PQR file with spaces between the fields and no chain letter, atoms N, CA, C, O and H, PARSE charges and radii, in Angstrom:
ATOM       1  N    MET     1      28.894   -5.174  -55.028 -0.4000 1.5000
ATOM       2  CA   MET     1      27.676   -4.447  -53.662 -0.0000 2.0000
ATOM       3  C    MET     1      26.655   -5.685  -54.355  0.5500 1.7000
ATOM       4  O    MET     1      26.301   -5.176  -55.419 -0.5500 1.4000
ATOM       5  N    SER     2      26.100   -6.884  -54.272 -0.4000 1.5000
ATOM       6  CA   SER     2      24.607   -7.691  -54.407 -0.0000 2.0000
ATOM       7  C    SER     2      23.928   -6.477  -53.868  0.5500 1.7000
ATOM       8  O    SER     2      24.207   -5.449  -53.252 -0.5500 1.4000
ATOM       9  H    SER     2      26.388   -7.297  -53.408  0.4000 1.0000
ATOM      10  N    CYS     3      22.130   -7.548  -54.788 -0.4000 1.5000
ATOM      11  CA   CYS     3      20.895   -6.252  -53.952 -0.0000 2.0000
ATOM      12  C    CYS     3      20.887   -7.045  -52.858  0.5500 1.7000
ATOM      13  O    CYS     3      20.700   -6.242  -51.944 -0.5500 1.4000
ATOM      14  H    CYS     3      21.903   -8.383  -55.289  0.4000 1.0000
ATOM      15  N    LEU     4      20.967   -8.031  -52.424 -0.4000 1.5000
ATOM      16  CA   LEU     4      21.071   -8.746  -51.134 -0.0000 2.0000
ATOM      17  C    LEU     4      21.932   -7.826  -49.814  0.5500 1.7000
ATOM      18  O    LEU     4      21.303   -7.379  -48.855 -0.5500 1.4000
ATOM      19  H    LEU     4      21.119   -8.684  -53.167  0.4000 1.0000
ATOM      20  N    GLN     5      23.310   -7.664  -49.956 -0.4000 1.5000
ATOM      21  CA   GLN     5      23.813   -6.955  -49.224 -0.0000 2.0000
ATOM      22  C    GLN     5      22.965   -5.272  -49.513  0.5500 1.7000
ATOM      23  O    GLN     5      22.453   -5.125  -48.403 -0.5500 1.4000
ATOM      24  H    GLN     5      23.821   -8.026  -50.735  0.4000 1.0000
ATOM      25  N    VAL     6      22.802   -4.762  -49.843 -0.4000 1.5000
ATOM      26  CA   VAL     6      21.817   -2.852  -49.742 -0.0000 2.0000
ATOM      27  C    VAL     6      20.427   -3.750  -48.954  0.5500 1.7000
ATOM      28  O    VAL     6      19.826   -3.115  -48.087 -0.5500 1.4000
ATOM      29  H    VAL     6      23.219   -4.881  -50.744  0.4000 1.0000
ATOM      30  N    ILE     7      20.008   -4.997  -49.217 -0.4000 1.5000
ATOM      31  CA   ILE     7      19.209   -4.913  -48.479 -0.0000 2.0000
ATOM      32  C    ILE     7      19.141   -5.605  -46.880  0.5500 1.7000
ATOM      33  O    ILE     7      18.274   -5.698  -46.012 -0.5500 1.4000
ATOM      34  H    ILE     7      20.496   -5.514  -49.921  0.4000 1.0000
ATOM      35  N    LEU     8      20.199   -5.916  -46.989 -0.4000 1.5000
ATOM      36  CA   LEU     8      20.279   -6.447  -45.103 -0.0000 2.0000
ATOM      37  C    LEU     8      21.406   -4.726  -44.688  0.5500 1.7000
ATOM      38  O    LEU     8      21.087   -4.281  -43.586 -0.5500 1.4000
ATOM      39  H    LEU     8      20.904   -5.841  -47.694  0.4000 1.0000
ATOM      40  N    ALA     9      22.604   -3.819  -45.451 -0.4000 1.5000
ATOM      41  CA   ALA     9      22.096   -3.052  -44.902 -0.0000 2.0000
ATOM      42  C    ALA     9      21.412   -1.951  -44.362  0.5500 1.7000
ATOM      43  O    ALA     9      21.689   -1.178  -43.445 -0.5500 1.4000
ATOM      44  H    ALA     9      22.863   -4.181  -46.346  0.4000 1.0000
ATOM      45  N    ILE    10      20.685   -2.025  -44.947 -0.4000 1.5000
ATOM      46  CA   ILE    10      18.843   -1.597  -44.494 -0.0000 2.0000
ATOM      47  C    ILE    10      18.240   -2.215  -43.644  0.5500 1.7000
ATOM      48  O    ILE    10      17.979   -1.635  -42.591 -0.5500 1.4000
ATOM      49  H    ILE    10      20.460   -2.653  -45.692  0.4000 1.0000
ATOM      50  N    ILE    11      17.879   -3.432  -43.820 -0.4000 1.5000
ATOM      51  CA   ILE    11      17.185   -4.245  -42.733 -0.0000 2.0000
ATOM      52  C    ILE    11      17.864   -4.014  -40.946  0.5500 1.7000
ATOM      53  O    ILE    11      17.340   -3.607  -39.910 -0.5500 1.4000
ATOM      54  H    ILE    11      18.091   -3.904  -44.676  0.4000 1.0000
ATOM      55  N    PHE    12      19.512   -4.603  -41.355 -0.4000 1.5000
ATOM      56  CA   PHE    12      20.461   -4.520  -40.177 -0.0000 2.0000
ATOM      57  C    PHE    12      21.425   -4.581  -40.652  0.5500 1.7000
ATOM      58  O    PHE    12      21.907   -5.601  -41.144 -0.5500 1.4000
ATOM      59  H    PHE    12      19.938   -4.933  -42.197  0.4000 1.0000
ATOM      60  N    PRO    13      22.080   -3.166  -40.600 -0.5600 1.5000
ATOM      61  CA   PRO    13      23.403   -3.167  -41.306  0.2800 2.0000
ATOM      62  C    PRO    13      24.630   -3.609  -40.892  0.5500 1.7000
ATOM      63  O    PRO    13      25.729   -3.487  -41.432 -0.5500 1.4000
ATOM      64  N    PRO    14      24.226   -4.275  -39.601 -0.5600 1.5000
ATOM      65  CA   PRO    14      26.031   -5.153  -38.927  0.2800 2.0000
ATOM      66  C    PRO    14      25.739   -6.878  -39.884  0.5500 1.7000
ATOM      67  O    PRO    14      26.769   -7.425  -40.278 -0.5500 1.4000
ATOM      68  N    LEU    15      24.587   -7.487  -40.139 -0.4000 1.5000
ATOM      69  CA   LEU    15      24.614   -8.377  -40.720 -0.0000 2.0000
ATOM      70  C    LEU    15      24.874   -7.973  -41.918  0.5500 1.7000
ATOM      71  O    LEU    15      24.893   -9.104  -42.405 -0.5500 1.4000
ATOM      72  H    LEU    15      23.749   -7.043  -39.819  0.4000 1.0000
ATOM      73  N    ALA    16      25.191   -6.989  -43.205 -0.4000 1.5000
ATOM      74  CA   ALA    16      25.545   -7.308  -44.314 -0.0000 2.0000
ATOM      75  C    ALA    16      27.040   -6.793  -44.510  0.5500 1.7000
ATOM      76  O    ALA    16      27.651   -6.798  -45.578 -0.5500 1.4000
ATOM      77  H    ALA    16      25.176   -6.071  -42.810  0.4000 1.0000
ATOM      78  N    VAL    17      27.790   -6.089  -42.562 -0.4000 1.5000
ATOM      79  CA   VAL    17      29.304   -6.231  -43.940 -0.0000 2.0000
ATOM      80  C    VAL    17      30.016   -7.200  -43.113  0.5500 1.7000
ATOM      81  O    VAL    17      31.237   -7.073  -43.014 -0.5500 1.4000
ATOM      82  H    VAL    17      27.293   -6.085  -41.694  0.4000 1.0000
ATOM      83  N    ILE    18      29.195   -8.509  -42.277 -0.4000 1.5000
ATOM      84  CA   ILE    18      30.152   -9.571  -41.297 -0.0000 2.0000
ATOM      85  C    ILE    18      31.470   -9.937  -42.052  0.5500 1.7000
ATOM      86  O    ILE    18      32.581  -10.094  -41.543 -0.5500 1.4000
ATOM      87  H    ILE    18      28.204   -8.612  -42.357  0.4000 1.0000
ATOM      88  N    ASP    19      31.070  -10.059  -43.570 -0.4000 1.5000
ATOM      89  CA   ASP    19      32.079  -10.943  -44.586 -0.0000 2.0000
ATOM      90  C    ASP    19      33.975   -9.911  -44.433  0.5500 1.7000
ATOM      91  O    ASP    19      35.109  -10.351  -44.627 -0.5500 1.4000
ATOM      92  H    ASP    19      30.168   -9.932  -43.983  0.4000 1.0000
ATOM      93  N    ARG    20      33.507   -8.497  -44.020 -0.4000 1.5000
ATOM      94  CA   ARG    20      34.554   -7.872  -44.295 -0.0000 2.0000
ATOM      95  C    ARG    20      34.744   -7.661  -42.805  0.5500 1.7000
ATOM      96  O    ARG    20      34.585   -6.480  -42.497 -0.5500 1.4000
ATOM      97  H    ARG    20      32.586   -8.139  -43.862  0.4000 1.0000
ATOM      98  N    GLY    21      35.025   -8.430  -41.835 -0.4000 1.5000
ATOM      99  CA   GLY    21      36.069   -8.081  -40.778 -0.0000 2.0000
ATOM     100  C    GLY    21      35.352   -7.681  -39.959  0.5500 1.7000
ATOM     101  O    GLY    21      34.327   -7.000  -39.991 -0.5500 1.4000
ATOM     102  H    GLY    21      35.153   -9.389  -42.086  0.4000 1.0000
ATOM     103  N    CYS    22      36.195   -8.343  -38.830 -0.4000 1.5000
ATOM     104  CA   CYS    22      35.292   -7.715  -37.552 -0.0000 2.0000
ATOM     105  C    CYS    22      35.388   -6.483  -37.280  0.5500 1.7000
ATOM     106  O    CYS    22      34.466   -6.076  -36.574 -0.5500 1.4000
ATOM     107  H    CYS    22      37.027   -8.897  -38.804  0.4000 1.0000
ATOM     108  N    GLY    23      36.328   -5.556  -37.636 -0.4000 1.5000
ATOM     109  CA   GLY    23      36.297   -4.629  -37.338 -0.0000 2.0000
ATOM     110  C    GLY    23      35.409   -3.504  -38.254  0.5500 1.7000
ATOM     111  O    GLY    23      35.254   -2.326  -37.934 -0.5500 1.4000
ATOM     112  H    GLY    23      37.077   -5.888  -38.209  0.4000 1.0000
ATOM     113  N    SER    24      34.919   -4.091  -39.350 -0.4000 1.5000
ATOM     114  CA   SER    24      33.996   -3.164  -40.152 -0.0000 2.0000
ATOM     115  C    SER    24      32.413   -3.558  -39.183  0.5500 1.7000
ATOM     116  O    SER    24      31.629   -2.664  -38.866 -0.5500 1.4000
ATOM     117  H    SER    24      35.045   -5.048  -39.611  0.4000 1.0000
ATOM     118  N    MET    25      32.276   -4.451  -38.972 -0.4000 1.5000
ATOM     119  CA   MET    25      31.340   -5.071  -38.304 -0.0000 2.0000
ATOM     120  C    MET    25      31.272   -4.427  -36.625  0.5500 1.7000
ATOM     121  O    MET    25      30.223   -4.115  -36.061 -0.5500 1.4000
ATOM     122  H    MET    25      32.913   -5.177  -39.230  0.4000 1.0000
ATOM     123  N    LEU    26      32.475   -4.341  -36.103 -0.4000 1.5000
ATOM     124  CA   LEU    26      31.759   -3.586  -34.907 -0.0000 2.0000
ATOM     125  C    LEU    26      31.822   -1.903  -35.500  0.5500 1.7000
ATOM     126  O    LEU    26      31.091   -1.170  -34.834 -0.5500 1.4000
ATOM     127  H    LEU    26      33.327   -4.594  -36.561  0.4000 1.0000
ATOM     128  N    ILE    27      32.347   -1.409  -36.290 -0.4000 1.5000
ATOM     129  CA   ILE    27      32.085    0.471  -36.328 -0.0000 2.0000
ATOM     130  C    ILE    27      30.790    0.182  -36.200  0.5500 1.7000
ATOM     131  O    ILE    27      30.159    0.543  -35.207 -0.5500 1.4000
ATOM     132  H    ILE    27      32.941   -2.004  -36.831  0.4000 1.0000
ATOM     133  N    VAL    28      30.163   -0.608  -37.342 -0.4000 1.5000
ATOM     134  CA   VAL    28      28.767   -0.443  -38.169 -0.0000 2.0000
ATOM     135  C    VAL    28      27.825   -1.145  -36.836  0.5500 1.7000
ATOM     136  O    VAL    28      26.660   -1.426  -37.120 -0.5500 1.4000
ATOM     137  H    VAL    28      30.675   -0.901  -38.149  0.4000 1.0000
ATOM     138  N    PHE    29      28.173   -1.355  -35.782 -0.4000 1.5000
ATOM     139  CA   PHE    29      27.627   -2.226  -35.047 -0.0000 2.0000
ATOM     140  C    PHE    29      26.995   -0.932  -33.620  0.5500 1.7000
ATOM     141  O    PHE    29      25.938   -0.713  -33.029 -0.5500 1.4000
ATOM     142  H    PHE    29      29.119   -1.127  -35.551  0.4000 1.0000
ATOM     143  N    LEU    30      28.379   -0.388  -33.626 -0.4000 1.5000
ATOM     144  CA   LEU    30      28.136    0.566  -32.761 -0.0000 2.0000
ATOM     145  C    LEU    30      27.844    1.999  -33.257  0.5500 1.7000
ATOM     146  O    LEU    30      27.588    2.684  -32.266 -0.5500 1.4000
ATOM     147  H    LEU    30      29.238   -0.567  -34.107  0.4000 1.0000
ATOM     148  N    LEU    31      27.779    2.736  -34.399 -0.4000 1.5000
ATOM     149  CA   LEU    31      26.924    3.486  -35.419 -0.0000 2.0000
ATOM     150  C    LEU    31      25.580    2.770  -34.873  0.5500 1.7000
ATOM     151  O    LEU    31      25.031    3.182  -33.852 -0.5500 1.4000
ATOM     152  H    LEU    31      27.987    2.180  -35.204  0.4000 1.0000
ATOM     153  N    THR    32      25.136    1.789  -35.536 -0.4000 1.5000
ATOM     154  CA   THR    32      23.938    1.200  -35.278 -0.0000 2.0000
ATOM     155  C    THR    32      23.351    1.794  -34.118  0.5500 1.7000
ATOM     156  O    THR    32      22.460    2.642  -34.072 -0.5500 1.4000
ATOM     157  H    THR    32      25.582    1.454  -36.366  0.4000 1.0000
ATOM     158  N    CYS    33      23.956    1.249  -33.207 -0.4000 1.5000
ATOM     159  CA   CYS    33      23.764    1.720  -31.789 -0.0000 2.0000
ATOM     160  C    CYS    33      23.097    3.077  -31.300  0.5500 1.7000
ATOM     161  O    CYS    33      22.055    3.338  -30.698 -0.5500 1.4000
ATOM     162  H    CYS    33      24.681    0.560  -33.244  0.4000 1.0000
ATOM     163  N    ILE    34      24.285    3.927  -31.885 -0.4000 1.5000
ATOM     164  CA   ILE    34      23.789    5.453  -31.795 -0.0000 2.0000
ATOM     165  C    ILE    34      22.528    5.541  -32.356  0.5500 1.7000
ATOM     166  O    ILE    34      21.709    6.146  -31.665 -0.5500 1.4000
ATOM     167  H    ILE    34      25.131    3.715  -32.373  0.4000 1.0000
ATOM     168  N    GLY    35      22.052    5.006  -33.666 -0.4000 1.5000
ATOM     169  CA   GLY    35      21.348    5.410  -34.301 -0.0000 2.0000
ATOM     170  C    GLY    35      21.280    4.210  -35.507  0.5500 1.7000
ATOM     171  O    GLY    35      22.055    3.272  -35.692 -0.5500 1.4000
ATOM     172  H    GLY    35      22.717    4.515  -34.228  0.4000 1.0000
ATOM     173  N    TRP    36      19.939    4.634  -36.328 -0.4000 1.5000
ATOM     174  CA   TRP    36      20.013    2.973  -37.705 -0.0000 2.0000
ATOM     175  C    TRP    36      20.781    3.762  -38.382  0.5500 1.7000
ATOM     176  O    TRP    36      21.953    3.518  -38.666 -0.5500 1.4000
ATOM     177  H    TRP    36      19.309    5.396  -36.178  0.4000 1.0000
ATOM     178  N    VAL    37      19.884    5.201  -38.810 -0.4000 1.5000
ATOM     179  CA   VAL    37      20.892    6.292  -40.325 -0.0000 2.0000
ATOM     180  C    VAL    37      21.923    5.853  -40.615  0.5500 1.7000
ATOM     181  O    VAL    37      22.374    5.351  -41.645 -0.5500 1.4000
ATOM     182  H    VAL    37      18.931    5.399  -38.579  0.4000 1.0000
ATOM     183  N    PRO    38      22.554    6.192  -39.018 -0.5600 1.5000
ATOM     184  CA   PRO    38      24.318    6.368  -39.532  0.2800 2.0000
ATOM     185  C    PRO    38      24.720    5.047  -39.584  0.5500 1.7000
ATOM     186  O    PRO    38      25.861    4.903  -40.023 -0.5500 1.4000
ATOM     187  N    GLY    39      24.012    3.831  -39.208 -0.4000 1.5000
ATOM     188  CA   GLY    39      24.372    2.412  -39.280 -0.0000 2.0000
ATOM     189  C    GLY    39      24.533    2.347  -40.818  0.5500 1.7000
ATOM     190  O    GLY    39      25.485    1.755  -41.327 -0.5500 1.4000
ATOM     191  H    GLY    39      23.085    3.948  -38.852  0.4000 1.0000
ATOM     192  N    VAL    40      23.523    3.007  -41.587 -0.4000 1.5000
ATOM     193  CA   VAL    40      23.332    2.528  -43.011 -0.0000 2.0000
ATOM     194  C    VAL    40      24.438    2.951  -43.806  0.5500 1.7000
ATOM     195  O    VAL    40      25.282    2.284  -44.403 -0.5500 1.4000
ATOM     196  H    VAL    40      22.749    3.488  -41.174  0.4000 1.0000
ATOM     197  N    ILE    41      24.267    4.262  -43.698 -0.4000 1.5000
ATOM     198  CA   ILE    41      25.282    4.712  -44.253 -0.0000 2.0000
ATOM     199  C    ILE    41      27.188    4.417  -43.567  0.5500 1.7000
ATOM     200  O    ILE    41      28.306    4.779  -43.934 -0.5500 1.4000
ATOM     201  H    ILE    41      23.581    4.804  -43.213  0.4000 1.0000
ATOM     202  N    ALA    42      26.809    3.848  -42.802 -0.4000 1.5000
ATOM     203  CA   ALA    42      28.410    3.354  -42.697 -0.0000 2.0000
ATOM     204  C    ALA    42      28.664    2.096  -43.487  0.5500 1.7000
ATOM     205  O    ALA    42      29.648    1.921  -44.204 -0.5500 1.4000
ATOM     206  H    ALA    42      25.900    3.554  -42.504  0.4000 1.0000
ATOM     207  N    ALA    43      27.801    1.338  -43.313 -0.4000 1.5000
ATOM     208  CA   ALA    43      27.472    0.105  -43.806 -0.0000 2.0000
ATOM     209  C    ALA    43      27.339    0.064  -45.260  0.5500 1.7000
ATOM     210  O    ALA    43      27.787   -0.933  -45.825 -0.5500 1.4000
ATOM     211  H    ALA    43      27.001    1.480  -42.730  0.4000 1.0000
ATOM     212  N    LEU    44      26.679    1.186  -46.109 -0.4000 1.5000
ATOM     213  CA   LEU    44      26.573    1.250  -47.283 -0.0000 2.0000
ATOM     214  C    LEU    44      27.881    1.373  -48.019  0.5500 1.7000
ATOM     215  O    LEU    44      28.371    0.711  -48.934 -0.5500 1.4000
ATOM     216  H    LEU    44      26.315    1.996  -45.650  0.4000 1.0000
ATOM     217  N    ILE    45      28.367    2.593  -47.229 -0.4000 1.5000
ATOM     218  CA   ILE    45      29.732    3.201  -47.438 -0.0000 2.0000
ATOM     219  C    ILE    45      30.731    2.124  -47.721  0.5500 1.7000
ATOM     220  O    ILE    45      31.200    1.891  -48.835 -0.5500 1.4000
ATOM     221  H    ILE    45      27.969    3.131  -46.486  0.4000 1.0000
ATOM     222  N    ILE    46      31.019    1.477  -46.595 -0.4000 1.5000
ATOM     223  CA   ILE    46      31.973    0.358  -46.230 -0.0000 2.0000
ATOM     224  C    ILE    46      31.497   -0.689  -47.443  0.5500 1.7000
ATOM     225  O    ILE    46      32.450   -0.883  -48.197 -0.5500 1.4000
ATOM     226  H    ILE    46      30.638    1.666  -45.690  0.4000 1.0000
ATOM     227  N    LEU    47      30.663   -1.197  -47.725 -0.4000 1.5000
ATOM     228  CA   LEU    47      30.146   -2.434  -49.145 -0.0000 2.0000
ATOM     229  C    LEU    47      30.309   -1.991  -50.521  0.5500 1.7000
ATOM     230  O    LEU    47      30.520   -2.733  -51.481 -0.5500 1.4000
ATOM     231  H    LEU    47      29.889   -1.039  -47.112  0.4000 1.0000
ATOM     232  N    ASN    48      30.171   -0.458  -50.549 -0.4000 1.5000
ATOM     233  CA   ASN    48      30.731    0.543  -51.471 -0.0000 2.0000
ATOM     234  C    ASN    48      32.139    0.533  -51.992  0.5500 1.7000
ATOM     235  O    ASN    48      32.441    0.260  -53.154 -0.5500 1.4000
ATOM     236  H    ASN    48      29.999    0.144  -49.769  0.4000 1.0000
ATOM     237  N    LYS    49      33.285    0.977  -50.673 -0.4000 1.5000
ATOM     238  CA   LYS    49      34.381    0.876  -50.582 -0.0000 2.0000
ATOM     239  C    LYS    49      35.319   -0.690  -51.018  0.5500 1.7000
ATOM     240  O    LYS    49      36.401   -0.555  -51.588 -0.5500 1.4000
ATOM     241  H    LYS    49      33.039    1.199  -49.730  0.4000 1.0000
ATOM     242  N    ASN    50      35.011   -1.522  -50.828 -0.4000 1.5000
ATOM     243  CA   ASN    50      35.095   -3.096  -51.168 -0.0000 2.0000
ATOM     244  C    ASN    50      35.273   -3.653  -52.608  0.5500 1.7000
ATOM     245  O    ASN    50      36.192   -4.341  -53.051 -0.5500 1.4000
ATOM     246  H    ASN    50      34.132   -1.632  -50.364  0.4000 1.0000
ATOM     247  N    GLU    51      33.477   -2.888  -53.603 -0.4000 1.5000
ATOM     248  CA   GLU    51      33.081   -3.287  -54.778 -0.0000 2.0000
ATOM     249  C    GLU    51      34.566   -2.867  -54.990  0.5500 1.7000
ATOM     250  O    GLU    51      35.403   -3.753  -55.160 -0.5500 1.4000
ATOM     251  H    GLU    51      32.730   -2.329  -53.243  0.4000 1.0000
ATOM     252  N    LYS    52      35.069   -1.056  -54.987 -0.4000 1.5000
ATOM     253  CA   LYS    52      35.914   -0.462  -56.138 -0.0000 2.0000
ATOM     254  C    LYS    52      36.838   -1.080  -55.376  0.5500 1.7000
ATOM     255  O    LYS    52      36.724   -2.179  -55.919 -0.5500 1.4000
ATOM     256  H    LYS    52      34.389   -0.336  -54.849  0.4000 1.0000
ATOM     257  N    ASN    53      37.558   -1.231  -54.658 -0.4000 1.5000
ATOM     258  CA   ASN    53      39.040   -1.562  -54.488 -0.0000 2.0000
ATOM     259  C    ASN    53      39.134   -3.109  -54.874  0.5500 1.7000
ATOM     260  O    ASN    53      40.266   -3.590  -54.926 -0.5500 1.4000
ATOM     261  H    ASN    53      37.650   -0.338  -54.217  0.4000 1.0000
ATOM     262  N    SER    54      38.081   -3.893  -55.138 -0.4000 1.5000
ATOM     263  CA   SER    54      37.979   -5.421  -55.741 -0.0000 2.0000
ATOM     264  C    SER    54      37.946   -5.411  -56.564  0.5500 1.7000
ATOM     265  O    SER    54      37.611   -6.528  -56.958 -0.5500 1.4000
ATOM     266  H    SER    54      37.162   -3.502  -55.095  0.4000 1.0000
ATOM     267  N    LYS    55      38.184   -4.393  -57.758 -0.4000 1.5000
ATOM     268  CA   LYS    55      38.208   -4.232  -59.291 -0.0000 2.0000
ATOM     269  C    LYS    55      39.294   -4.751  -59.983  0.5500 1.7000
ATOM     270  O    LYS    55      39.353   -4.645  -61.208 -0.5500 1.4000
ATOM     271  H    LYS    55      38.457   -3.486  -57.438  0.4000 1.0000
């Protein structure tokens, strides 16, 4: 998880997970529409989860 992705996850969460696939981006987008905080949390979880799996 790069510093740029963390900043994007805080400012606009769907943009941070755009490279993780359509499903992840759609989930984060819907959560962001419901509320900003759930979108940020989901984006950070998805970014962190994929970071652990790639090692």
